N, C-alpha and C positions, 0 to 999 in steps of 0.2 A: 418605527412601524411594529407593531404589535405581532409577536409569534404565534404562532398557529400552536395547540398542542390537542392533536384529536383522541388524546387515548384521557384527556381529564374527561369524566361522565359528569352529567347534569347533576344537579341535587334535587331534581324533579324527577329524573329519573331512578336515584337510587332511594327513594320510599318504600318500606317497609311494612306494608299495614299491619296493625295489633302492636307494634314495639312502642315500650314506650316511648318519650319524644327523644328523651337524651338517646336512648339506643338508634334513634330512626337515623341518625345525618352524621356521615363522617368524613374525612378525607379518604378516599382510597388513591390519592395518589401515593406510590412510594418509592416512586424515580427521586435520585436527586434534582435538584432545581439546577439546569443549564445557566453558564453563565450569561447568555442571553435572556433570560426569561426578564420580564419588563418585574423590576417588585420596587416598591414604595413605601413610606412608612405608613401613610397618609392617602388614601384614595377617595377623591367626592363625586360624586353622581348626581348631574343635573348640574346646569348652568344658570337657575332661577337667580332669586335672591338671597334664598337660603344657602345656595350651593357656591357662591361667587365670596360671601362670606367667610363661610367656612373652609373655602380653599385658601382665602386668604391669609385667613386667621392660621390656620394648620402652616402655612409657608412661611411666615413672620416669627413665628417661632422657633424655626428651623429644622423643620421635620420635611422630609424631600416629598412631594405633595403632587399628585394626576388628580385632574380637574375631566372627569368625561360626561360630554354632552352631544345629544342628536347632532349639533350643528355649531359650529363655532361661532357663526353669522348672529346666532340669537342670543347669545353670551349677553349677559343684564337689559334683556328686552322686558317691558314693563307690558305685559299680557294683555292686561284690562285699562285702568286708567290710568290717567298720564299725570299723575301727582303725587306725592307725598307728604306724611307726615298728614297733621289733623290734632284735634287735644284726643289724649293719650299716645296715639300714632307719634305722634310729636315729640314726647316724653322717650320712646324707644329708640326712634334715630338720634337723640342726643346722645343717650345711652350706648349704642352702638359705636356714637364716633367718639366717646370717652375713651371706647377701649380699643383704639386706634382704628375701627371698621371703615368701611370704604364708600359707602352710599352716600354720607351727609357732604364726604367731602365732592362726591360728582354729583350729587344735587346741585351745590353750590356753584358749578360750573357748566350747569345747563339749566338752570330755569325761568321761563318767561316770566313767571309772576310768583312775587311771596310773600305772605303773607300770615301774621297771627291771629289765629282764634281764639274768642272766648276773651278781649282781651276787656271786656265789660265785668270781669270777675277778677278773684287775684291770680297775682302769676304764678300761684302751684297749680293750676288749670289751665294754663295758657296753651295754644296749641300752635306750636309752631310747624307753619305747611307751605309748599311751595308747587306751581303748575309745574311741568316739565317739559320741557323737547325731548321727544321719545329716541331722535336719532343723536341728537347729543350726548344724552344720558347713557345709552348703550353703546357710545364709543368711549365715554370716559370711564365706565367699570371695563372695559377693553384694556383701555390703554394703560389703567391702574395694574392690569391683571401682568401684561404685557411684559411690565418692569418690576414683578418682581420675583424674586429671588428663590429658588426653592421649588419655583410653581412649575408644572409643565401640562398643557393644555391636549385634548384627543378626542374626534370624533366618534362614536362608537355606541352602541347600545348592547346594553346590560341583560342579560337573559339568565343567570342564575348567580347565588352565592354558594363558595367553595369555603366550607366548613373543617376542622379539625378538633380532634380529643383526645387526648392520653389516655392509655385503661387506667381506670380505675380512678378518672377523672367523668363529673356530675354535667356540668355544662360544655356546651360547644362554645369554640371561638372563631374569629372571624380566621381565613387561612388565603383568600384572596375570591376573585369573582374572574366568571364565564363571560366572553359576550357573544352574540349573536354571528359573527364569524366563525366561533371556535377557540378564538384566541384566551387565554389564560393572563389576569394581572396576580402578583401576589404581594398583599400586604396583609397588616394585622389590623390597623384601623378603617372602618368604612361608614362612611356616613351620607345617607341615602336622603336623596332633599328632591323629590319628584314632583313635587306640586300637584299638580290636577291629574298629570299623565297617567297615574297607576292604573290602569284599565282602564283611561279617561273616555268618555264619550260625548260626544256634542251633540245637542237637540235644536233642531227649528223647525218651528210646530209640530207636524209629525214624521217627520224625517230625521233619522237618527245618523253618525258615522263616528267610527273610531276614531278618535284624536283628543291630545291633551289640549290642544290648542286649532285654531283654522289652519292649516298645511303643515301640521307635524303629529306625527305617529304615537301614541300611548304607548304606556311601558308595559304590555301584557306579560312576558316570562317574568319579567323580576316581581309581578304582582303575583304570580302562580309558586312564586319560591319564596316568599314573606307568609302566603297561607300556607302551606306545606309545612315554613316551621313551626307552625301551631298559631303563631300571634293573632291576635282578635281584632277582627278587621270588621271595619261596615264601610257605606257608600255615604257621601253627603253631597250637594248639588252649590254649584253658582249660577252666575251668568254675566252678561258684560252686552252695552247698550250698541244702538245701528250706530256706526258712523253716516253723519251729515255733511255734506258739502258747505262751504263756509260762503260760499258762493250766492247760495240759493238761501241763503238766511236775512231776515230785513231786520237787523241789529239795531237800524237809527229808533223802533217803535220798543226795545228793549232797555232795561234798567239795567244800568253800568253801574262794573264793581272794580275798580282798578286795587293795584297791590300796595301794600305800605311804601312809605316812604322815610326813612330810606330803608331798603329791603333787609331785613335780619336774616345771616347766613345760619344754617343749622351747622357747619362744624367748630367745635371751641380753636381750631386750628387758623379758622379765618375771619379777620376782620371788616372783610367785605364780600357781597357774592361779584360774580362775573360781571354784571349787567347794571347800568346808572337806572336808577329810579324811571326818568322819562323814556327808555328802551322796555320797560316793561309790559309785557300786552294786557291788557283787560279781557274782565269774563263777565257776563250777562246773565240774568236769571228771567225766566220765564216760568208758566206754572200747566198745570193740566185743567182739562176741561170736562166739563161732565160727557161730553163727547166721545172724550177718551175713555172714560169707565165703561160706556154701552160700548165701545168696541169690543174690550178686553172681557166683557162679560159673554158678549155675543159668540167668543170664539174659544172660549173652553173647552169647547170637545175636539178642537185642533191642535191642541196646546198640549204635546208630552208632557214637557218641562215641569209644567204646573202642576198636573193633574195627578202625577208620579207620589208615592208617600216618601221619598228621602226628605231632609231635612235640610233647607236652604238658609243663606245666612239672614238672622233677623232684623239685624243692626242698618244690611244696605239690600235692603229687598228690591225682587221685581216689581216693574207696575204693577204684576198682576197680583202679587201678592198682596199690595198696598189698597188695592182696588176692592180685592175679596175681603180685606180684614177691615175696611175704615171706610166703606161703602161710598157714599156719595162723596166725599171731602177732594177737597183738590190735593197737588203737591207740588212742590218748588222742583225744578229743571236748572239744573244750572249747564250755563252752554262755554265748555271748555276749550281753547287752544289745544291742538298737540304739537305744536311746533312752529318756531318762525316762519321756517318754508312749506309747512304743510296746510294742505287746503282741504284737511277734516277737522270735523267739531266734534269733540265728547260730551253727551249729552248727561251730564251724574244724574243718577236717581231716574232715569229711563232706562235702566234694564230691562228686557224682554225676552220671551223666546218662542211670540206667534210667527204665522207663517209670514215670509217674507213682505205678498201685499198687503199684507194685514197692518205689519209695522210701518209701509210707507201711508198710509191712512190716517193712523194712531200720530205717527209723528207730526202731519200737516193739521192735524188739531191743535195744535200747540200756539198761543200767541205769535207772530212774527215766523214762525214756520209754515205756512201756509201753501208754500211752493217749495219747500225743501225737499234736494234731493239726496238720495239714502246712497253712499260710496261702499257699503257693507251691514247687509243685516246684522241684527241682535244677536246674541245664542245662549243657550246655556248649558253646561258642562257638569256630567255626572262625573264621581272617580272614587277611585276606594280610598280611607286611609284608615292607619292603627290606631287602637285604643291607648290613649299616650299615657295611660296605668302602666303598660308595658314597660314603663321608661323609666330611670335613675334620674334623680333632678341634673345630673351632668348631659342628659340626653342620650345616654347609654344602654340599650336596651336591658332587660332584665335574662331575658332569652339565650343572647347570645353574645358572649366576650368580644370587645373591639369594636361592634355594630351600635350606628347613631342613625337617629332620626335626626329629621330638620325641617321645618314648615308646614305646607298643609297636609304630608303623609300623618302629622301629629294633631289632625282638626282643626289647624286656623286658620282664619284667613287673612290679604294682606299682604304687603309688600313690607311692611314694617315689621309684622310679627315673624314672619319669615326671616328676616336679616337678623334679625336676634337672634332668633333658634339657630341659625347661620354659625354664628359666630362664637357661640357657647359651645353647641358641638365640633366645630372644627377646631376651637383651643384646647379641648378635650379631649378629645383623639389623637391629637398632638402631644397634648400633655402626656398620654396613656405611654407612649412607645419612648418618650424621651425621659421618663421617669420623675417628671412632676408630679407636685399637689395639682388635684383639677381646680375648678373656676366653678365656686358654685355661689352664689347670688341669691341671700335671702329675702323675704318680704319688705324687710326694713331697709333694703340695704339699693332695691333699684324696681321699675315697672318689668323689667326681664325676671327679677327671682318672684313677682305676682305672677306674671304672666308662665313660669316654667310650674309652679308649686299648683296654682289652678289646676294646670293641664296633668301632673304626676299622680296628685290626689286625689279628684273630682273627678279626670277625663271630662267630656263634652260628648253630648248629643246634637249637635248644631255647629256652625265653623263660628268658631271661637274668635273673638277679635277685644283689643286692649279700649277699656275705658277710665277715666282717672279716677271712676266709682268706685275701680275695684281694689282700688289698693286703701289698708288702712292709714298709711301712712302718708298721704300722697302731701301732706306741708311741707316734709323736708323731702321729697321725692319727686323735685320741681327741674324743670325743662335748664334752670339756668345752673345749680350744682352739679350736676351727672358727672363733672369730671373729677370735682373733689369726691365725689361718692366713691368712683372706679376707674379712673387710670389709675391709681397705686396699686389699686388691687389686679391691675393688669400688667402695669411693668411688672410688679416681684415675679409676676412666671414667664417674662420673658415674651408678652404679646402686644408691647407698646413701645411706641421709639423713644430712644431718649429725649430729642428734642421735644414731642409733647407729654415727656414727664415734667422736662423742665420747664415747658410753657405752663403747665398746672400748678407747678411748686412755686412759681414768681405770682400767680394771681394769689394759690392762697398764702404766702405772705405779705402781698399789698390788704389781701381782705382781714387778717389778723391786725395787721399794721393801723388799718382804718376805723375799725371798730373800737380796738385800743382809745386811739387820739377823742374817738367822736363819746366814747364813755366818759373821757375824762375831763372834757369841759361842760362846767356845769352850772345852769343859771336858771332863775325863777324862769316858768313856763310864762307867763305876762313879760317878761322881759325878753324872751324870746320872740315873743308874736309880735311885739313892738318893733324890734328890729327888723321881722320879716314882714311886716307889714299886715299881719293878720289883726283880727276883732280881740279884745281883749276879754277871759273870762273874770267870774265872779271872784276865783280863789287864783292866787301863784303858788306852784308847787315846782318843789327843787328839780329841774330836770336835767341829764345828760344831752346833748347833743341828738345822739345814738337813741336813747327815748325820743325826743322829736320827732328825729325821721318818721319812727314805729307810727305815728299820728295818722290814722286815714280819714278822717273828716275834713284837715286841712291838705291843701297840694304845697307839701312842705318838698321841696329836692332835697338829694345831696350837694348838688350845686349851690343852692340857696344858703346851705350851711356852711360851705366853704368861702364863702364871699363876706361870712362873719370873722374870720378868723384864717385870713390868707396867709399868713405867716406859718402856721402848723399846717391846715388841710387845704392850701393852694394847689400841691402837687396831686391829690385827688381831683381834684376837678379837671384834670388834664387829661384823664382818663374818661371817658363815656361810658365804657362797660363796667370797668369798675364802679364809679358813677350809681350805674343801674342794679348791680348786683350788691352793694352796699345798702341802698335802699329796700331790695329784696328778702335781702338777712334781716335789717331791721323789722319788718313789715310783721316775719312769720317769730322774730326770736321767741315771744310767749304762746304764739298757739300753739308752736309745736309740744310744747309742755301739757297743755290743756287737750293735744290731741292723746297723748301717750297714756293721760292719765282715763282719757274715755275705750282706747283700746283696752288697758288693764281692766277696766270695769266690766265689758263684754266677755273677756275672759274669765274672769270671777265669776260671773254668772252663766257661765256655759251650761252648767245641768240645769239652770232655772225652768221647772215646768209651766208652759205655755198650756193658759185654762182652755177648754174647749168651747168655750163662750164666747173668746176673744170675738171683736167686730174689726175686723181688717178694714173696712171701710168708713172706719170711724177718722174724721177730721183731723182729730189730737193724732195720729199716726203718720198724717200727711204722706200717706204713700202710692206710688204712681200705679198707673193704670196696672202695667207687667207686674208691679210687685205685689197689689193687693189678685190677679189671677193667679198665680202662682202659690204665694200662700193659701188660699181659698182652696187650690183644687190638691195641694199637697198635705197641706194641715200638721205642719211638722210638730213636734211636742214637746221639743228642748230648744233652746235658744242656739246650741250649738247644733241642731238638726237643721235648724232658719237658715242660721249663716254659712251652710255649704250647699244653698239654693242656688243653682245659677240666674246669676241676674238680682240678686240681692244685695243690698250693696252696706257695705260698713255701717253708713252714718244711719240707716234705714235700722241696723242690728242695737245700736246703740239705744234709738228712739222706742224700740219693741222693749228692751230690757227695761226699760223707765217707766214706761206704761203697764207693763205686768206688774213689774213691783209698787208703781200707786194704786193699782186694783186690786193688790193683794194686801194693803195697808189699810183700804179703804173697807174691803172685806172683813177684816179682822176688828178693827175700830169697833 
């Protein structure tokens, strides 16, 4: 039971206008802390995906941790889509797992379908993804937290932040928090992960209501506290589609999409997921029509969420935004199951905020859904976020020592981005108290490093989501090797368990030995091809087995090569995962070196002037429509300026450097 301290004054009532920021806030509590006063090393506010990873990380490191949430029953709630992972997002999932986070293990025990996206391209950009049973996932997360030592959970609403500052010091630091009932909790490290709840508002048509999601109150007092502290804040918006009753859909005429066989787990600790291939549920594909476009255009006057000038997620836009941006085009709508015992279908791609009666008409314009029944209308959410440039790369705020932000409060969107920030913020909140070195991840080490660097250096004016194209070193930042990149780093600071660390060491040693053995076995390339039953080449070049494994035009597998030298390589064939990882290591052994050269080339030419006469529509540049639009509008003067534009990919910058240099040479010739 949290004690009530009526003598503690709320920060928002202690603001003295006109004083410099450093003098406006200080703790007025002079009484000695009572033995019964709740006191924790780390307090985490919010039980969503950032909050659960943050509190789990802090507790794993040995910090006495408290998670404060509005409702215990909603801890681990999937507020929007019933899925985890995908291209870029799946990379983050693997990195969170490599640091012993809980979301990947929970997905492996709660999925209804598992599929690796983008398999037509190289393994570096594969996207592990899973459709999730909402109830099972939430239960798994809550079970994980219930079994976590050093962690307590309480239901409460945080209203204010209590600060302190010693005489002569310039910066404030965290002392504690005050709750809605007047109670106070002391802590030296506070992690705020409020998601869309920070002054959240739901919009359906012209109707509005204060809420972070349907049925849950927004965090108003906390938003006011952060604003009073001087944090640069703005608003973003997002949305969720209507939920449709499965019994009202004609699946027989729709395109069926099953899961992978075998299902691939997210976690490096799992060799398989919890269900068999034949038990997976199917997803289905349908499309919008011109009738959908007409309904959207006809009802813009009664759609407050769309007509507002707040920025929404460009890479997961509402159906209204897609219709307005792309005119008469049709759009894919994926019908995704929400669970084994759920009657609900999630129409991915149909996020909308029209009045409920218009949403019904819109849904019934889709093929197979002409008799569809809505269980709940779609709605939009607008909410406050803090400019992430207010943060250090540790996710600690620059204004207040000991205060950390993670998740949508930093301008991101998505469960995976939130969870990744949560584990970083929670680990660093604990490290600060335990006097350990902070956890920092660079752009060369992980997608989490790319995410944090983008946010803290560039900021964002739209909900930020992760893509593989954002990473300069994506060939080495693959889903398959996240454990090799990050697990040791987490283990050194007490974040990763002994069991996970030993498992990583084992696979690292096997990979090292496998690569050495494959590299030692050498034959003429035609000899290899003859033994593998492949067409012979015109010339035969001496190649190692590892080099043969790197050939992409032929279907050469690790298992094939092991069969040719069973005495030396037979042990490798027995390990399916090891075979896959050796193949991937071989594929990228040379490409990674080439990529490093490209990155160095861009860095060397950062100050290269871009001529005003440049034609961004040139086919030689091969820019996407979005990149053309941004570059034409912004007109960056240098390569460095172009590289800082959100949405301009590293590969585009490489082409831009070469294009400008070629034209300079042509002009001087």
